[in-house]
C-alpha positions in Angstrom: -25.3 45.0 5.8 -24.4 42.5 8.3 -25.7 39.5 6.9 -24.1 40.9 2.6 -20.8 41.7 5.2 -21.4 37.5 6.6 -22.0 36.2 2.8 -18.4 37.8 1.2 -16.7 36.3 4.6 -18.2 32.7 3.5 -17.7 33.3 -0.4 -13.9 34.3 0.6 -13.1 31.0 2.8 -15.4 28.8 -0.2 -12.6 30.3 -2.6 -9.4 29.2 -0.9 -8.0 26.2 -2.0 -8.2 23.3 0.2 -6.5 19.6 0.1 -8.0 17.3 2.2 -6.2 14.1 2.2 -7.7 10.2 4.0 -4.7 8.2 4.7 -4.3 4.8 2.6 -6.1 2.1 3.5 -3.7 -0.5 5.7 -3.3 -3.8 3.6 -1.7 -7.2 4.2 0.6 -7.7 1.0 3.0 -9.7 -0.6 6.7 -8.9 0.8 8.2 -12.1 1.0 8.7 -15.2 -0.6 10.8 -18.1 -0.3 11.9 -20.1 -3.1 13.4 -24.2 -3.1 17.0 -22.1 -5.1 20.1 -21.8 -3.7 21.3 -18.3 -2.4 23.4 -17.2 -5.3 21.4 -17.9 -8.2 18.2 -16.2 -5.9 20.9 -12.9 -5.5 21.7 -12.9 -9.2 18.3 -13.0 -10.2 17.4 -10.0 -7.6 19.9 -8.4 -9.2 19.1 -9.2 -12.4 16.0 -6.9 -11.6 17.5 -4.0 -10.4 19.5 -4.1 -14.1 16.6 -5.4 -16.8 14.0 -1.9 -15.5 17.5 0.6 -15.3 16.7 1.1 -11.6 20.6 2.2 -10.1 21.4 0.3 -7.0 22.8 2.7 -4.0 23.9 -1.0 -2.2 25.0 -3.7 -3.1 25.4 -6.5 0.2 26.2 -9.7 -0.9 27.5 -10.7 2.5 24.5 -9.2 4.4 21.8 -9.5 1.1 21.1 -6.9 0.5 19.7 -4.2 -2.5 18.5 -0.3 -2.4 17.5 1.4 -5.3 20.2 4.8 -5.5 17.7 7.1 -6.9 14.2 7.4 -5.5 11.5 5.6 -7.9 9.1 7.9 -9.2 5.4 6.8 -10.0 2.3 6.2 -10.5 -1.0 4.6 -8.3 -0.2 1.7 -9.9 2.6 0.8 -7.0 2.4 3.8 -4.0 -1.1 4.1 -3.0 -1.5 7.9 -1.2 -4.6 7.7 -0.2 -7.7 9.8 -1.6 -6.5 13.1 -1.6 -9.3 16.0 -3.1 -8.0 19.4 -3.7 -10.5 22.1 -4.6 -10.4 25.6 -5.7 -7.6 25.4 -7.4 -6.2 26.4 -11.4 -6.4 23.6 -13.1 -5.0 20.3 -12.5 -2.5 20.1 -9.5 0.8 18.3 -10.3 1.0 15.2 -7.8 4.3 13.1 -7.1 4.4 9.9 -6.3 8.3 8.8 -4.5 9.3 5.8 -4.0 12.1 3.9 -2.2 13.2 0.3 -2.8 15.3 -2.3 -0.9 15.3 -5.8 -1.4 17.1 -8.5 1.0 17.7 -12.0 -0.2 18.3 -14.2 2.6 19.5 -18.0 2.6 17.3 -19.6 4.8 18.3 -23.2 4.9 20.6 -25.1 1.9 18.1 -25.2 -0.6 16.0 -22.4 -0.1 16.6 -18.6 -0.3 14.2 -16.2 0.9 13.5 -12.8 -0.4 11.9 -9.7 1.1 10.8 -6.4 -1.1 9.9 -3.3 0.9 8.3 -0.7 -1.1 7.1 3.0 0.2 6.5 6.2 -0.6 5.2 9.9 -0.2 3.4 12.2 -2.5 4.1 15.9 -2.9 1.3 17.8 -4.7 1.5 21.2 -6.0 -0.9 23.7 -7.3 -2.1 26.9 -7.9 -4.8 28.5 -5.5 -7.8 29.7 -7.5 -8.7 32.6 -5.1 -4.8 34.8 -5.1 -2.4 32.1 -7.7 -0.8 31.5 -4.8 1.4 28.1 -4.8 -0.2 25.7 -2.9 1.6 22.3 -1.3 1.3 19.1 0.8 3.4 16.2 1.3 2.0 13.3 2.7 3.0 9.2 2.8 2.0 6.5 0.9 1.9 2.7 1.0 3.2 -0.5 -1.5 0.1 -1.2 -3.0 2.0 -4.3 -3.9 1.7 -4.9 -7.0 6.0 -3.7 -7.5 6.9 -6.3 -4.2 4.6 -8.8 -6.7 6.4 -8.5 -9.8 10.1 -7.8 -8.6 9.2 -11.8 -6.6 7.7 -13.2 -9.9 10.8 -12.4 -11.7 13.2 -13.8 -9.2 11.1 -16.9 -8.8 10.7 -17.4 -12.8 
């Protein structure tokens, strides 16, 4: 009888949903580039990236060189690395939303050069249903940029 009880406890524990996240690797990514362009031309190209990609601007402060996106941007694993997310014991596929925040600074570094810095970072929100009792499972975590969005913005500014 004791063996049956231990088996039942083990079965129940196996059936419960679990979410395990191995954090993303800390990899150095290019986030800054200096261009041989005056400030106004560089600033215009940075603003144009937001407009051409339908990203609403929250702050646009030319004197400080700051541009920030108005909303968090929903994206995918191409742009945000949220680590290895392992989900067990759930019904169907979990829903994982990756949400990123974006800001760009444009700074005059000399009479003929301007530096652009792009910062993109975010988090994930996971939702699933426990296969054992159907309850909702939620998990959140931090994500880091893969560097692809920064590279695309920096390439766009420099074209």
